[in-house]
N, C-alpha and C positions, 0 to 999 in steps of 0.2 A: 558619478553613478545617479543612473535614472530610478527606474522602478524596481522592485522586487517583487515577487507573485512567491508569497508562502504557502499557497494552497494550490499544487498541481496535482495528477497523478498518472500512471501509466499505465501500461498494458501489456506485454511483451508480444511480439508477432506470432511467437510460437512459444511453446512448453509440452515437457513431456508431458504421458496419459498420465495424470495421477493417480489412476485405478490399481495402474503398472508399479508405479514408484512409491505410492503411500499404501494405500490398500480398497478395498471396493464401496464405493459412496458416489454422493450426487455431489462431484466434484464439478470444478469452474472448469470450461473447455472453451476455445475459441472456433468461431463458425466465421471463415475468412470469405466474403461475399463478392470480393473484388480485390482490385489494387489498392483501394482508397478506404475501404469500408470493411465491418467486421461486424457478428454478434456476439459477446459475451452469452454464452450460457451455463445452465445451470444444472446438472442431470439432462435432461431432455427439453428445459424450458428455456424461453429466450429471457435474459435477463437484463441486458443493455448495449444499445447499437453504439458501436465506437469509429472514429476515424483514424486515420496514418499517424496524426499527430501525437497518436497514444505511444506508439513506438518507432516512429520513422524521429529523429530527431533534425534534420533538415528539415522537415515539414514544422515540427515544432519550433524550430530556430525562426523559421520565416514568418509564422505565425508571430513570436515573440515581438521580432522586428515590426512589425505592422501594430502592433496594440503600445509600442515602446516598454518592453520590459526586456529589462538588463539580465536580472538571472530569475529562475526559478528554482524551487527546492517540488523535487520531483519526489512524489510519495507514492506506495501499495494502492493499491484499490482493494477498499474495504473487505470485496467479496471474497478476497482471496485474505484474508487472516485466519479466517476458519477456526473462530473461536467455541464454537459448538462442537469441534471434534476433538476428542482424544490427545492430550497434550504432545504426544510421543509424534501424533499424526501431524499435528500444526508445525512442529518442528521441522519437520521434512517439507513440509509445503513453504515457510518459512525461507528455509535456505535455498529452495529451486528459486523463488521470485526475488530475491536478494542479489542473488547471484548473477538474474538476469537483469534485474533495476542497473546493477553496474555498466552492464555491455551497451544498455539503452543510451546512456547517461555518457558512455566512455567518445563520443564524438565533440564534444563540449564539454572539458571538463569546468572551464572557467566561467560557463555559464549555466549547466544543470547540475542542482545540488544534489546528490540522492538521500534519501532517508530511508530506513530498512524496518520493514516489519518484524513481530516476535511474536512468539506464542505465548499469549498474556495469561492464558489460564493455567499455566506453569508455572511463576515469575520466577524459581532459579532458573529453570530452561531459558524463560524471556531475556536475564540476566547474561548468561550466556550467547546465547545466538546473537545479543546487541554488543556485546565484545567483539564475536568474530567479526558482525560486518563490520563495525567501524574500523576495525583491523582489516578488513578487507578493504576501503575505500568509502563508505557510507559517512556524512557527515550527523547522524543524527536518526533519530527512531519515530515512528509515526504509528502511535497505537489508537485505538478505541474508546470510547466515555462508556462503554460498560462490557463485562464478560458476562452473558446471562442475566442474572438478579444481581449481579457484581459491579457496584458504582466504582469511580474514582477514589474512594476513601476507604476502599477495603485494602485489608492489611498488606495483600501480596503485592496490590497495584500500587502503593506507597512504597514498599520497600524497592519494588524496582522502579519507579522514579527517584528515589534516594539513591540509589543505583547508578544510576545517569547523570545525577548531578553531583556524585561525588569523583565522576568522570568528567563533566565538561561536557556532558554530550546534550545536545538540545533534543527534547522529547515535544512531540506536537501530538495534537488529539482530535480526534473527528467522530463525529456520531455517526448513529446506524451502521453499527461496525458487525453486527451481528443476526441473523434473526430473530424475531420477537417469536410469540405465542401465534404469531398470524403467517408468520414467513417472512422473508423480502417484500415488503408491504410496494406499492403502484411509485410511493414517493422514492423509492430509489433504485427505479429501473429507466429512469430519464438523467439528465445531466451530463455534463461534457468531461472532458479531464480538466479543464480548471475548476469546476465543480463549484460557481459564484455563489450557488444558493445556501452553502453550507459553512458553517462558523468554527474556526479552530480557536484554539488557546493553547499557550505553551508554557511549558515548566523550567523554572531556571534556580540555580542556586540560592 
């Protein structure tokens, strides 16, 4: 076994119009600029430029081979978490992207390990979506390190983490997962699928 990259992200090549599927809002969308590049949009604003490795397993695997990486944990991109939205809307978003994550990873299930997102602002709904996602083929869950002003020691978040631990479901944590009072700041508009500048932590039993 060679190296394992535990912190990468995916972005689907396309997804349903969230204004139609979820409700009106400044939702993420994708502007495809070429066969190899696209721009994540939030509402009408440019958020982050991405490359085909975000959605194309063949490109991702070639980059992994070049870097000597055997396995990748493929997690949702935090801008999709929708923690700032009502919980019932965030559930719909989570289901859409969790199902798409399985499609992105399907070409190489022995090398691409999908982790799901959950509507953490609603802990009960988050537990239910985690269970659904794991049953569908996800191997774990990625959450953010805060929901608004609620940090990881929030009672609801602790309950969710215990739920995952009781079921043996790994849970990773990433920062910068919802807009602060300044909105999505410039520090989160750069980066790559691997996001090497970020740090992660993991909860376990």
